[in-house]
C-alpha positions as CSV (number, residue, x, y, z in Angstrom):
1,X,8.5,4.1,-14.3
2,X,8.8,6.5,-11.3
3,X,9.9,5.0,-8.0
4,X,8.5,6.2,-4.7
5,X,10.3,5.5,-1.5
6,X,8.0,3.9,1.1
7,X,10.5,4.0,3.8
8,X,14.0,2.6,4.4
9,X,15.0,-0.5,2.5
10,X,13.8,-3.2,4.9
11,X,11.7,-4.6,2.1
12,X,10.9,-8.3,2.4
13,X,9.8,-8.4,-1.2
14,X,11.8,-9.1,-4.4
15,X,8.8,-7.6,-6.4
16,X,9.8,-4.2,-7.8
17,X,7.6,-1.3,-7.1
18,X,5.2,-0.6,-9.9
19,X,2.0,1.2,-10.7
20,X,-1.3,-0.5,-9.9
21,X,-2.1,-1.5,-13.4
22,X,1.3,-3.2,-13.8
23,X,0.7,-5.0,-10.5
24,X,-2.6,-6.5,-11.7
25,X,-1.3,-7.2,-15.2
26,X,1.6,-9.3,-13.9
27,X,-0.7,-11.9,-12.2
28,X,-4.3,-12.3,-13.2
29,X,-5.1,-14.0,-9.9
30,X,-4.7,-10.5,-8.3
31,X,-7.6,-9.2,-10.4
32,X,-9.9,-12.1,-9.5
33,X,-9.0,-12.3,-5.9
34,X,-10.8,-10.9,-2.9
35,X,-8.8,-8.1,-1.3
36,X,-8.8,-7.2,2.4
37,X,-8.3,-3.5,3.0
38,X,-6.3,-2.6,6.1
39,X,-6.5,1.2,6.3
40,X,-5.7,4.0,4.0
41,X,-3.9,6.4,6.3
42,X,-0.5,4.7,6.8
43,X,2.4,7.2,6.8
44,X,5.8,6.6,5.4
45,X,8.9,8.4,6.7
46,X,8.3,11.4,4.5
47,X,4.7,11.7,5.6
48,X,3.2,10.3,2.3
49,X,-0.1,8.6,2.9
50,X,-0.4,4.9,1.9
51,X,-3.2,2.3,1.6
52,X,-2.5,-1.3,2.9
53,X,-4.2,-4.2,1.1
54,X,-4.0,-8.0,1.3
55,X,-4.6,-10.1,-1.9
56,X,-6.2,-13.3,-0.5
57,X,-5.4,-15.5,-3.5
58,X,-1.6,-14.7,-3.7
59,X,-1.0,-13.8,0.0
60,X,0.6,-10.5,-1.0
61,X,0.5,-7.6,1.4
62,X,1.0,-4.4,-0.5
63,X,1.2,-0.7,0.1
64,X,-0.2,1.7,-2.5
65,X,0.8,5.3,-2.5
66,X,-0.2,8.3,-4.6
67,X,1.3,11.8,-4.9
68,X,-0.6,14.5,-3.0
69,X,-3.8,15.4,-4.9
70,X,-4.6,18.9,-6.0
71,X,-7.8,20.4,-4.9
72,X,-9.3,22.7,-7.6
73,X,-11.9,25.4,-7.1
74,X,-14.1,26.6,-10.0
75,X,-15.5,30.1,-10.6
76,X,-18.5,29.2,-8.3
77,X,-16.4,28.2,-5.4
78,X,-17.1,24.5,-5.8
79,X,-14.2,22.2,-4.9
80,X,-13.1,19.1,-6.8
81,X,-10.1,16.8,-6.4
82,X,-7.9,16.4,-9.4
83,X,-7.9,12.7,-10.2
84,X,-4.4,11.2,-10.2
85,X,-3.3,9.1,-13.2
86,X,-3.0,5.3,-12.7
87,X,0.8,5.6,-13.3
88,X,1.0,7.7,-10.2
89,X,-0.5,4.9,-8.0
90,X,2.6,3.1,-6.8
91,X,2.4,-0.5,-5.4
92,X,5.1,-2.0,-3.1
93,X,4.6,-5.6,-2.1
94,X,6.0,-5.8,1.4
95,X,5.2,-9.4,2.4
96,X,3.7,-12.7,1.5
97,X,1.5,-14.0,4.3
98,X,-0.1,-17.4,3.9
99,X,-3.5,-16.6,5.4
100,X,-5.7,-13.7,6.5
101,X,-5.7,-15.1,10.0
102,X,-1.9,-15.0,10.2
103,X,-2.0,-11.4,8.8
104,X,-4.5,-10.3,11.4
105,X,-2.4,-11.8,14.2
106,X,0.7,-10.1,12.9
107,X,-1.0,-6.8,12.6
108,X,-3.0,-6.8,15.9
109,X,-3.5,-3.2,16.9
110,X,-3.0,-1.8,13.4
111,X,-5.8,0.7,13.7
112,X,-4.0,2.5,16.6
113,X,-0.6,2.4,14.9
114,X,-1.8,3.5,11.4
115,X,-2.0,7.3,11.9
116,X,1.2,7.7,13.9
117,X,4.3,9.2,12.2
118,X,6.2,6.6,10.1
119,X,3.6,4.0,10.7
120,X,4.8,2.1,7.6
121,X,7.9,1.2,9.6
122,X,5.6,-0.4,12.3
123,X,4.1,-2.5,9.5
124,X,7.4,-3.5,8.1
125,X,8.6,-4.6,11.5
126,X,5.4,-6.6,12.2
127,X,5.7,-8.4,8.8
128,X,9.5,-8.9,8.8
129,X,9.2,-12.6,9.6
130,X,7.2,-13.3,6.5
131,X,9.0,-13.9,3.2
132,X,8.2,-12.5,-0.2
133,X,8.0,-13.7,-3.8
């Protein structure tokens, strides 16, 4: 399994990084749970774009990143995005937060912070007080 760095090792989680299918396979509650999406333009230290989600049932806050996608052009000039394989969608559980209300308090102002350089570090600092599995 490939590992993707999502910033310096200030991880609160003892859950290893894994692809999205492995993440859901490890705990069926994740598949059944409501998820709250908290933006898809978080940037790690290398500029890689990440999506932030909260799994209500487990309290897990995770970042999902993918390698840059290739845009393809056909003979007619039509553009299409090459679909990334599921193995390339890397999940990093960064915190366990007991409730969505606590998460929203901790991440107040996230919309403004998200697109700034190294915004993943802003996330990690805001969630540092929460433990992980």
